[in-house]
C-alpha positions in Angstrom: 41.9 211.9 234.7 40.7 210.4 231.5 40.9 206.7 233.3 38.5 207.8 236.0 36.0 209.1 233.9 36.4 206.0 231.5 36.1 203.8 234.4 33.0 205.5 236.1 31.4 205.3 232.5 31.9 201.3 231.9 30.7 200.7 235.7 27.2 202.1 234.3 27.5 199.8 231.4 28.1 196.9 233.2 24.8 195.1 232.5 25.0 195.7 228.6 28.9 194.4 228.9 27.9 190.9 230.3 24.7 190.5 228.7 26.9 190.8 225.3 29.5 188.3 226.9 26.3 186.2 227.5 25.0 186.8 223.7 28.4 185.6 222.1 28.8 182.2 224.7 25.4 181.2 223.5 26.3 181.8 219.4 29.7 179.6 219.9 27.5 176.8 220.5 26.6 176.1 217.3 30.0 177.3 215.8 31.9 174.9 218.2 29.6 172.1 216.5 30.6 173.8 213.1 34.2 173.9 213.9 34.4 170.2 215.0 32.7 168.9 212.2 34.6 171.0 209.4 37.8 169.2 211.6 36.8 166.1 211.9 35.3 166.2 208.5 31.8 164.5 208.8 30.3 167.3 206.7 27.0 167.4 208.7 26.7 171.0 209.1 30.2 172.1 207.7 30.8 172.6 203.5 26.9 172.3 202.8 26.0 176.1 202.2 28.8 178.9 201.6 26.8 181.1 203.9 26.2 179.5 206.6 30.2 178.4 206.6 30.7 182.2 206.5 28.6 183.2 209.0 30.2 180.7 211.4 33.5 181.4 210.8 32.6 185.0 211.3 31.5 184.3 214.6 35.3 184.0 215.4 35.8 187.9 214.7 33.1 188.7 217.4 34.9 187.1 220.2 37.4 189.8 220.1 34.9 192.3 221.9 34.0 189.9 224.4 38.0 189.2 224.9 38.3 193.3 225.8 35.1 193.0 226.9 36.3 190.2 229.9 39.4 192.4 230.2 37.7 195.1 231.2 35.2 193.8 233.4 38.1 192.0 235.5 40.0 195.3 235.7 36.6 197.3 236.7 36.2 194.7 239.3 39.6 194.4 241.0 39.5 198.1 241.1 36.7 198.0 243.8 
């Protein structure tokens, strides 16, 4: 019963869920560039500003809700 109420609520929020995932994927672009630069140690954008490095490193933590959100979207569509 609780799960049925949850799925009904979640399906009304699908647009917001997909928008959130889109936003996270967009901010992954500079993060990928920064991570590749840090890995290759060219220092074109990494290790220049510690605040910028902290923000780009913190983007990894935003991926956790996106992974959960993607799983819920998959389950919601499989249930249909």
